[in-house]
Structure formats: structure tokens, C-alpha cells
C-alpha positions in Angstrom: -43.4 -107.6 283.1 -41.9 -110.3 283.8 -39.3 -111.0 286.5 -36.9 -113.8 288.0 -37.0 -113.5 291.8 -35.5 -115.0 294.9 -33.6 -113.9 298.2 -30.2 -113.1 299.3 -30.3 -115.9 301.5 -31.4 -118.1 299.2 -28.5 -117.5 296.6 -26.4 -117.8 300.0 -27.9 -121.4 300.5 -27.8 -123.1 297.2 -24.1 -121.9 296.9 -23.4 -123.7 300.2 -25.0 -126.5 298.8 -24.3 -126.3 295.2 -27.7 -126.3 294.0 -28.8 -124.1 291.1 -31.7 -121.2 291.9 -34.0 -122.7 289.5 -35.0 -119.6 286.9 -33.2 -117.4 289.1 -29.8 -118.3 288.5 -27.3 -119.7 290.8 -25.1 -117.1 292.5 -22.3 -117.3 290.2 -25.0 -116.7 287.4 -26.0 -113.5 289.2 -22.1 -112.2 289.0 -21.2 -112.7 292.6 -19.4 -115.2 295.0 -19.2 -115.7 298.8 -16.5 -113.2 299.2 -17.8 -110.1 297.7 -21.4 -111.2 297.7 -23.8 -108.5 296.0 -20.7 -105.7 296.3 -21.2 -105.2 292.8 -23.6 -107.0 291.0 -24.1 -107.1 287.3 -25.1 -104.6 285.0 -27.0 -104.4 282.0 -25.4 -104.5 278.5 -25.3 -102.0 276.4 -27.0 -99.1 278.4 -28.8 -96.6 276.8 -28.0 -92.6 277.7 -31.5 -92.8 278.8 -33.9 -94.1 282.0 -33.5 -98.1 281.3 -34.8 -101.9 283.1 -31.7 -102.6 285.7 -30.0 -105.8 285.5 -30.8 -106.3 289.1 -33.5 -104.7 291.5 -33.9 -104.8 295.4 -36.7 -105.1 297.5 -36.7 -102.9 300.9 -38.0 -103.3 304.3 -39.2 -100.8 306.8 -38.0 -99.4 310.2 -39.9 -97.4 311.6 -41.6 -93.9 310.8 -41.3 -90.8 313.4 -42.8 -87.2 313.2 -40.9 -84.1 314.1 -42.8 -80.5 313.6 -44.1 -80.6 309.6 -42.0 -83.4 308.9 -42.7 -87.0 308.6 -39.9 -89.4 308.3 -39.7 -92.8 307.0 -36.6 -95.1 307.8 -36.3 -98.0 305.3 -33.4 -100.8 304.5 -32.2 -102.9 302.0 -28.9 -104.6 300.7 -26.1 -102.0 300.6 -25.6 -101.3 297.1 -23.2 -99.3 294.7 -25.1 -96.1 293.3 -23.4 -92.9 291.0 -22.6 -89.4 292.7 -22.7 -86.1 290.4 -20.3 -82.8 291.4 -21.3 -80.9 288.7 -21.8 -83.2 285.4 -18.5 -85.5 286.6 -20.2 -88.9 287.6 -18.4 -91.2 290.5 -19.8 -94.5 291.3 -19.7 -95.4 294.9 -19.3 -99.1 295.5 -20.0 -101.4 298.5 -17.4 -101.7 301.3 -17.1 -104.8 303.2 -18.0 -103.7 306.0 -20.9 -101.9 304.9 -24.0 -103.9 306.8 -27.4 -102.0 304.7 -28.6 -99.1 302.8 -30.5 -97.2 305.0 -32.5 -94.5 303.2 -34.9 -91.7 304.7 -37.9 -90.8 303.0 -39.5 -87.5 304.0 -42.5 -85.7 303.9 -44.3 -82.7 304.4 -47.4 -83.7 306.9 -50.2 -81.1 305.9 -50.1 -82.0 302.1 -48.6 -85.4 302.2 -45.9 -84.3 299.4 -42.2 -85.4 299.4 -39.4 -82.8 300.4 -36.4 -82.4 298.2 -34.3 -80.5 299.8 -31.5 -78.6 299.5 -29.8 -78.2 303.3 -29.1 -82.0 303.4 -30.2 -85.1 306.1 -27.6 -87.3 307.7 -28.3 -90.6 309.7 -26.4 -90.9 312.9 -26.4 -94.0 314.1 -26.5 -95.0 317.7 -26.3 -98.4 319.9 -26.6 -98.2 324.1 -25.9 -94.2 323.3 -22.7 -94.4 321.4 -22.0 -93.7 318.2 -21.5 -96.2 316.0 -21.5 -94.3 312.4 -22.7 -91.0 310.9 -23.0 -90.6 306.8 -24.5 -87.8 304.9 -27.4 -88.7 303.3 -27.4 -88.6 299.4 -30.7 -87.0 297.8 -31.3 -90.5 295.5 -32.9 -91.4 292.8 -34.0 -95.0 292.5 -36.6 -96.8 290.6 -37.9 -99.4 293.4 -37.3 -96.5 295.8 -38.2 -93.2 294.4 -36.8 -90.5 295.5 -35.1 -90.2 299.1 -31.6 -89.7 301.0 -30.0 -92.9 301.5 -26.3 -94.3 301.6 -24.3 -97.6 302.9 -23.6 -98.0 306.2 -21.5 -100.2 308.4 -23.4 -101.3 311.9 -22.2 -103.3 314.9 -23.4 -106.6 314.5 -27.2 -107.9 314.9 -29.0 -105.8 318.0 -30.9 -102.8 318.7 -29.9 -99.2 317.1 -31.4 -95.8 317.6 -30.8 -93.7 314.2 -31.2 -90.0 314.5 -32.0 -88.3 311.1 -30.9 -84.4 311.1 -32.6 -82.7 308.5 -31.1 -78.8 308.1 -33.3 -76.0 307.7 -34.4 -75.4 304.2 -32.7 -72.4 302.3 -34.9 -73.3 298.7 -37.6 -70.9 297.8 -40.8 -71.5 299.0 -44.3 -70.5 297.8 -47.8 -71.2 299.0 -48.5 -72.6 302.1 -44.9 -73.9 302.6 -44.0 -69.8 302.8 -42.2 -69.6 305.9 -42.2 -73.4 306.6 -39.3 -76.1 307.4 -36.9 -72.8 308.2 -35.6 -74.6 311.5 -33.6 -77.9 311.6 -34.7 -81.1 313.0 -33.8 -84.5 313.9 -36.1 -87.5 314.3 -35.1 -90.7 316.0 -36.1 -93.7 314.7 -35.1 -97.1 317.3 -34.8 -100.2 315.0 -33.6 -103.5 315.3 -30.6 -104.9 312.9 -31.0 -108.9 312.2 -28.8 -109.9 309.2 -31.1 -113.0 308.3 -34.2 -110.6 308.1 -32.2 -108.6 305.2 -31.3 -111.7 303.7 -34.9 -112.1 303.1 -35.3 -109.2 301.1 -36.0 -110.6 297.3 -33.8 -109.9 294.3 -35.2 -109.4 291.0 -33.6 -110.1 287.7 -35.9 -108.3 285.0 -35.7 -110.3 281.7 -35.5 -107.0 279.8 -32.7 -105.3 281.2 -31.0 -102.8 279.5 -34.3 -102.1 277.8 -35.3 -98.0 278.4 -37.9 -98.2 280.6 -38.4 -98.1 284.4 -39.6 -100.8 287.2 -42.3 -99.1 288.6 -41.6 -97.9 292.5 -42.6 -100.0 295.6 -45.4 -98.6 297.8 -44.7 -98.4 301.3 -48.3 -97.7 302.9 -48.6 -94.0 302.6 -44.8 -93.3 302.1 -44.7 -91.2 299.0 -41.8 -92.1 296.5 -41.4 -88.7 295.2 -43.5 -88.1 292.3 -44.0 -84.9 290.5 -47.6 -83.8 290.2 -49.7 -85.0 286.7 -49.4 -82.3 284.3 -53.3 -81.8 284.4 -52.9 -81.3 288.1 -50.6 -78.9 288.1 -51.7 -75.3 288.4 -51.6 -72.5 286.0 -51.7 -73.0 281.9 -50.3 -75.6 280.8 -48.1 -74.5 278.3 -46.3 -77.5 276.7 -44.3 -80.8 277.6 -40.7 -81.6 276.6 -37.8 -83.8 276.9 -34.0 -83.6 277.1 -31.7 -85.9 278.4 -34.6 -88.3 279.0 -35.7 -85.8 281.2 -39.5 -84.8 281.0 -40.6 -81.0 280.8 -43.6 -79.5 281.8 -43.9 -75.7 281.2 -46.7 -73.9 282.7 -47.5 -70.2 283.2 -50.0 -68.4 286.2 -51.4 -65.4 285.4 -51.6 -62.7 287.9 -53.6 -59.5 287.4 -55.8 -58.6 284.6 -55.0 -59.4 280.9 -53.7 -55.9 280.1 -52.1 -55.3 283.4 -51.1 -57.9 285.1 -47.7 -60.4 285.2 -47.3 -64.1 284.9 -45.6 -67.1 286.7 -43.3 -69.4 284.8 -42.4 -72.5 285.3 -40.4 -75.8 284.8 -41.8 -79.3 286.6 -38.9 -81.6 286.0 -39.8 -85.9 286.2 -38.1 -88.6 284.9 -40.1 -90.6 282.5 -42.3 -93.6 283.2 -42.6 -92.9 286.6 -42.8 -89.1 287.1 -40.4 -89.3 290.2 -39.2 -85.3 290.8 -35.9 -83.9 289.2 -34.3 -81.7 291.5 -31.4 -79.8 292.3 -30.8 -78.7 288.8 -29.6 -75.4 286.8 -32.3 -73.8 284.3 -32.5 -70.6 282.6 -35.1 -69.9 280.2 -36.0 -67.2 277.2 -39.1 -66.6 276.3 -39.5 -64.7 273.2 -42.3 -62.6 271.6 -40.9 -62.4 267.3 -38.1 -60.2 267.9 -38.2 -59.1 271.2 -37.1 -61.1 274.3 -39.6 -60.7 277.2 -37.7 -62.5 279.9 -33.7 -63.6 280.2 -33.2 -65.3 283.2 -32.9 -68.4 286.2 -35.4 -70.4 286.9 -35.4 -70.9 290.6 -35.7 -73.4 292.8 -38.7 -73.6 294.4 -41.0 -75.7 296.3 -44.7 -75.2 296.7 -47.7 -77.2 298.2 -49.6 -77.2 294.4 -46.8 -77.5 291.4 -44.6 -79.0 293.6 -41.0 -79.1 293.4 -40.0 -77.2 290.7 -38.3 -74.2 289.0 -39.7 -70.3 288.3 -39.7 -66.8 287.1 -41.7 -64.3 287.2 -42.0 -62.9 283.9 -43.9 -59.9 282.3 -46.6 -61.8 280.3 -46.7 -64.8 278.2 -49.4 -64.4 275.1 -50.0 -67.0 272.1 -46.9 -67.5 270.0 -44.6 -67.1 272.5 -41.4 -69.5 272.0 -39.9 -70.4 275.3 -36.4 -71.8 275.4 -35.1 -73.8 278.4 -31.4 -74.3 278.6 -30.3 -76.8 281.2 -26.8 -75.7 282.9 -26.1 -78.1 285.6 -28.0 -81.6 285.7 -29.8 -82.6 288.6 -27.6 -83.1 291.4 -29.1 -86.3 293.2 -26.9 -89.9 293.5 -28.7 -92.1 291.1 -29.4 -96.3 291.4 -28.6 -98.5 288.5 -31.4 -97.4 285.8 -31.0 -93.6 286.5 -27.0 -93.2 286.1 -27.0 -92.8 282.8 -29.9 -90.3 282.5 -30.2 -86.6 283.1 -26.9 -85.9 282.2 -26.4 -84.7 278.7 -29.2 -82.1 278.5 -29.6 -79.7 275.8 -31.9 -76.4 275.1 -35.4 -77.7 274.4 -38.3 -75.0 273.2 -41.7 -74.9 273.3 -44.4 -72.1 271.6 -47.4 -71.4 273.8 
């Protein structure tokens, strides 16, 4: 995929001199001016109700990492940029304010398994300078094509200089199974010192994909061993893979794990939800399922949000049995309650019931 690349400093410098930016275009071509630079960059035309290639993508840099208990935390940054939040099915655009200096992001994962942790307990970033509070904001769980699954928001600082980020992770309330049972129950705080340099921020690259607006996705940036939040590959999921289905451009991998004997046992039925293209986990969704065997209903109920070291973040329930010929219907009633960057904001909203036959 061909892309045009530049940096914010290069763009602003070109504007100051009246020069053009070669294939990257000038600031006006990119949809910015000096007063509102990068506040609301252009959106792709005719965006589909699906994952699409954004008109503008931004790189990111690393401020540092920290370890606290089983948690591993990485603090990364990029330009302040818009994103969309979700409340039920209502989508709201969060724009960049005049005092926003950067977009801060937290990647959170388990030290023992290396698995990304989409938690429902919330993550807050508190910024301090010389012991004084500068700002404190909830970091939204977010989906980004470049940055994967993370927690982030736009933050206002107090000029260039040294800061300390305190990342507060709440205790986990969602169900945990396997090696995660009993883990992540206590709230934790990780501290990451960092140096804010507006010139260094301006060196982060800006890309303009040629195929903006088309269905597809940019590959996530890899920052060392920091996970981008991918769900396990279908062939790596535990149990029997029952099928793959899609709704609202979300991909559902449906599996069942049998327990006990063939004649006297039960099964654990679960759905691993992820984005197309990059397999980024889709958490914080409401799913219900109905399992039918001919005219009989074997199971009808909610699939519970669950975190497992092997199956990853998924939606599951125990059912009496799963047999060949059964029809499973999965009905989303709440779309993923995560914020979205450009390229994801039109997807995973209108989600209809889907079925697989065992």
C-alpha cells in the first residue's frame, strides 16, 4: 500500500516559507491552517459502514514503561487528534481543543502471558509536574488502526519540560478463568516519568494513504514487545472451532470446549470477537446466544464477558451439550463500548443476529 509521508514540523515549516510539500501536499491541501493545525484533519469521502482506510494516519513515540504487580504498562504519545466515543448506540465526536498538547496512550498487558488486557474497570492518567497536579483525565478504551487497542485521550500540559504520569488501573470486575482466575483484583498505580518536547512531537510522521476511504486497514505500529491487542488466531483458540461469521464488519470466531464424557458432560460455548484485517480484540459488547437442536432450545441466554489466558477476551457461557447439526444464533444487543479513531468509527455499530451451524 503506497502512502505519502511528512511530519508536522515539515508541514508548518513549508507553510511559513510558502513552499509546497512535494507529494505530501501543503498544509491547505491536508485541510489545516496555522490556527487550527491538526485539530480536525480531513475525513475520507464516502466512508462505508465498515472498517476503512483513513485519510490521515499518525505515527507515535514511546515515553516509557513500568511494571506493577502482573501489570505491564507502556506510555506512548502522538499528536492530539479527534476520536469518537460510544454510549450505547450513540456516537459522539471528541474534537481537539486549543489547549490540547498531545494524545497520551496506555498499553496494558499481563506480564506472565504477554496478553493485552481490555479491562472494564477503567484507566486514569494523572499528570504531575514537580509534585503539582497538571491534569487528570479518564483514558478511554480505544481502537486505532495504527495504535491497536489502548487507553487514551488528549491532554493539556504546561509547556515543555519534565512530567510524571501516574497510570491508575482499577480492580477488574469481569469474569476471569484459567490462569487469570483471582488475578487483577486490586487497583494498581504505575508511574512513568517523561519529557515533553513539542519539537520532538512535531517530528512524528503523518501518512496520507492513496486508497483512503476504501474498505481495509493500516497495519498497527509495533513498539518493541508491546502488544497491540490482537485476539488469538482462530486455529489457536482452545476447543472445537464451530465457525466464523460477521456482523457490522466485526468477525466472530465461535468455539466450544467440551468437558466430561461424551454421554455425560457439558460444554463451554464462546465467541471471540475481533476486527477484520488486523484481528484487534472487540471488547465491552453485549452478546446473547440461542442454541437449537431441531425444535428444542438447548440454551438461550447471555454470553458473559470473560478474560482467559488462552482464549483471550471473549464472551462465553456453559451449555448442556453441543452436537453436530445444532444451530447457534448470536445476537449483539450492545455494540463494543470503546472509543474509535478514524477508520473504525463507522464500523461495529449496526450489528444484526448471525448464525452458525455446528
